[in-house]
GUKOL-85651 format. One record per residue (C-alpha): x, z, y; chain; residue in three letters. Coordinates in steps of 0.2 Angstrom, whole numbers. Example, Ala and Ser with C-alpha at 12.3 -4.5 7.8 and 13.67 -1.06 7.14 Angstrom:
<sites>
      px      pz      py   chain   res
      62      39     -22       A   ALA
      68      36      -5       A   SER
</sites>
This chain:
<sites>
      px      pz      py   chain   res
    -280     261     901       A   UNK
    -277     266     885       A   UNK
    -274     251     873       A   UNK
    -288     252     860       A   UNK
    -280     258     840       A   UNK
    -283     244     829       A   UNK
    -279     245     811       A   UNK
    -272     231     800       A   UNK
    -276     232     782       A   UNK
    -256     227     773       A   UNK
    -253     217     758       A   UNK
    -243     225     744       A   UNK
    -229     214     736       A   UNK
    -213     213     728       A   UNK
    -199     208     739       A   UNK
    -180     209     739       A   UNK
    -170     220     750       A   UNK
    -152     227     752       A   UNK
    -158     241     739       A   UNK
    -163     228     726       A   UNK
    -174     215     721       A   UNK
    -195     216     717       A   UNK
    -195     230     728       A   UNK
    -212     238     732       A   UNK
    -219     234     749       A   UNK
    -234     236     760       A   UNK
    -233     222     771       A   UNK
    -241     211     783       A   UNK
    -235     192     793       A   UNK
    -232     196     811       A   UNK
    -245     184     815       A   UNK
    -259     195     813       A   UNK
    -253     210     826       A   UNK
    -246     196     838       A   UNK
    -263     190     845       A   UNK
    -271     206     844       A   UNK
    -257     216     857       A   UNK
    -258     199     866       A   UNK
    -276     203     871       A   UNK
    -274     221     872       A   UNK
    -274     232     857       A   UNK
    -262     244     850       A   UNK
    -259     240     834       A   UNK
    -256     253     816       A   UNK
    -254     245     797       A   UNK
    -266     252     786       A   UNK
    -257     253     768       A   UNK
    -270     258     752       A   UNK
    -265     276     754       A   UNK
    -272     287     767       A   UNK
    -290     291     768       A   UNK
    -303     282     772       A   UNK
    -314     293     784       A   UNK
    -299     298     793       A   UNK
    -292     282     796       A   UNK
    -309     276     803       A   UNK
    -313     291     812       A   UNK
    -297     288     823       A   UNK
    -299     268     825       A   UNK
    -307     258     838       A   UNK
    -307     242     830       A   UNK
    -303     235     811       A   UNK
    -295     221     806       A   UNK
    -297     216     785       A   UNK
    -282     204     784       A   UNK
    -280     190     769       A   UNK
    -273     189     753       A   UNK
    -274     189     735       A   UNK
    -290     189     726       A   UNK
    -304     203     726       A   UNK
    -305     206     706       A   UNK
    -321     195     701       A   UNK
    -327     212     691       A   UNK
    -334     219     707       A   UNK
    -346     205     709       A   UNK
    -349     203     690       A   UNK
    -337     189     687       A   UNK
    -323     185     675       A   UNK
    -304     186     683       A   UNK
    -295     170     681       A   UNK
    -282     169     669       A   UNK
    -265     172     674       A   UNK
    -273     178     692       A   UNK
    -263     195     698       A   UNK
    -275     208     707       A   UNK
    -273     223     717       A   UNK
    -287     237     710       A   UNK
    -278     250     725       A   UNK
    -282     238     739       A   UNK
    -300     232     732       A   UNK
    -305     249     731       A   UNK
    -298     254     749       A   UNK
    -305     239     759       A   UNK
    -321     238     750       A   UNK
    -322     258     755       A   UNK
    -317     254     775       A   UNK
    -327     239     776       A   UNK
    -341     251     773       A   UNK
    -336     265     782       A   UNK
    -334     253     797       A   UNK
    -350     246     794       A   UNK
    -358     265     796       A   UNK
    -349     270     810       A   UNK
    -353     252     819       A   UNK
    -333     248     821       A   UNK
    -330     234     829       A   UNK
    -323     223     813       A   UNK
    -313     206     811       A   UNK
    -312     201     793       A   UNK
    -301     187     790       A   UNK
    -300     176     773       A   UNK
    -301     190     760       A   UNK
    -307     201     772       A   UNK
    -322     190     773       A   UNK
    -325     190     755       A   UNK
    -321     210     752       A   UNK
    -338     213     766       A   UNK
    -347     200     756       A   UNK
    -344     210     739       A   UNK
    -345     227     748       A   UNK
    -361     223     756       A   UNK
    -370     217     739       A   UNK
    -366     199     740       A   UNK
    -355     188     727       A   UNK
    -342     174     729       A   UNK
    -337     158     721       A   UNK
    -322     163     710       A   UNK
    -316     146     713       A   UNK
    -320     131     724       A   UNK
    -321     115     715       A   UNK
    -309     102     724       A   UNK
    -317      91     738       A   UNK
    -310      83     751       A   UNK
    -309      97     764       A   UNK
    -305     111     750       A   UNK
    -289     105     741       A   UNK
    -282     116     726       A   UNK
    -268     127     730       A   UNK
    -251     116     736       A   UNK
    -236     120     744       A   UNK
    -231     131     758       A   UNK
    -230     117     771       A   UNK
    -245     106     765       A   UNK
    -255     121     765       A   UNK
    -250     126     782       A   UNK
    -255     110     788       A   UNK
    -270     106     782       A   UNK
    -286     107     792       A   UNK
    -304     101     790       A   UNK
    -321     103     803       A   UNK
    -331     116     802       A   UNK
    -350     114     811       A   UNK
    -357     133     818       A   UNK
    -374     138     818       A   UNK
    -380     133     836       A   UNK
    -389     153     838       A   UNK
    -371     158     832       A   UNK
    -361     172     843       A   UNK
    -346     161     835       A   UNK
    -354     145     844       A   UNK
    -356     154     859       A   UNK
    -339     164     858       A   UNK
    -329     146     856       A   UNK
    -342     135     867       A   UNK
    -343     123     854       A   UNK
    -355     119     838       A   UNK
    -341     110     829       A   UNK
    -322     113     828       A   UNK
    -306     111     817       A   UNK
    -298     125     807       A   UNK
    -284     128     795       A   UNK
    -290     130     775       A   UNK
    -280     140     764       A   UNK
    -294     149     754       A   UNK
    -298     144     735       A   UNK
    -312     155     734       A   UNK
    -329     158     747       A   UNK
    -346     166     749       A   UNK
    -359     162     734       A   UNK
    -371     173     738       A   UNK
    -372     181     757       A   UNK
    -373     198     757       A   UNK
    -388     206     766       A   UNK
    -385     209     782       A   UNK
    -374     196     785       A   UNK
    -380     179     788       A   UNK
    -369     163     786       A   UNK
    -365     153     802       A   UNK
    -352     140     799       A   UNK
    -348     129     786       A   UNK
    -338     114     780       A   UNK
    -343      96     777       A   UNK
    -345     100     758       A   UNK
    -354     115     762       A   UNK
    -341     129     758       A   UNK
    -347     143     771       A   UNK
    -332     145     782       A   UNK
    -340     163     793       A   UNK
    -355     175     792       A   UNK
    -361     187     806       A   UNK
    -370     202     807       A   UNK
    -388     201     809       A   UNK
    -390     214     821       A   UNK
    -380     218     834       A   UNK
    -363     226     825       A   UNK
    -348     220     833       A   UNK
    -342     210     816       A   UNK
    -335     193     817       A   UNK
    -328     187     798       A   UNK
    -319     167     796       A   UNK
    -313     159     781       A   UNK
    -299     152     790       A   UNK
    -286     160     796       A   UNK
    -286     160     816       A   UNK
    -268     170     816       A   UNK
    -259     156     807       A   UNK
    -263     143     819       A   UNK
    -249     146     829       A   UNK
    -246     128     837       A   UNK
    -250     132     858       A   UNK
    -266     122     858       A   UNK
    -274     129     841       A   UNK
    -268     146     847       A   UNK
    -276     144     864       A   UNK
    -293     139     856       A   UNK
    -291     154     845       A   UNK
    -290     166     858       A   UNK
    -306     168     862       A   UNK
    -311     177     845       A   UNK
    -294     191     847       A   UNK
    -302     192     866       A   UNK
    -321     196     860       A   UNK
    -315     207     846       A   UNK
    -301     218     855       A   UNK
    -314     220     870       A   UNK
    -328     226     859       A   UNK
    -313     239     852       A   UNK
    -310     244     870       A   UNK
    -328     246     873       A   UNK
    -329     258     857       A   UNK
    -314     267     863       A   UNK
    -324     271     880       A   UNK
    -337     279     871       A   UNK
    -336     299     871       A   UNK
    -348     297     856       A   UNK
    -339     284     845       A   UNK
    -335     291     827       A   UNK
    -326     309     826       A   UNK
    -309     305     834       A   UNK
    -295     315     832       A   UNK
    -283     320     848       A   UNK
    -269     305     849       A   UNK
</sites>
């Protein structure tokens, strides 16, 4: 059986290489591809350089990855002092989200990806979450990767059915979150401090958007708990790939 083709967006960074320091690169942590491939997907990386329609017409599923903040001007807010933004990535990912929704393409949106979809579909964000016991200010890498808090799922949500529970523990790396939900998306998970931690489509679109980073929960027990999310997404992409009328796919 042909593996469904899953596109994952990348983050433009300056990295040191044998050819010099601060070389521009389109990058993505390997932890994004690993669970997609383990669930049966074939991964292709998506830098913001190609035509949106041409890309989407060839994909069976789309992962909008985490990364730097979306520029606040996209939802009528002011940028933060000292923050860097990537306008090319913003525009590309907003267009990908809109095109995926138009096509009914399965989407898994992670952290920034949830925020991109919220803004693309007409919602807004909290530019900087006030510090609480559940959401601390940005901290060192080790502490940030190890931080955890509880989330509570709406009982009738797809995520509650997927995880088989209405409460669980997740990691927390973000400093922004949903303010005004986008039309067509409904919040379905919350941290104890009230911050929205997941949204779902209010129709039958195969769309999952979580504010935590399931791909970074790599300890065996936590990875096993996150496996159903990746499995459900890839299964939806596989079903999409099997539909002769889906999209306008070119040969591959």
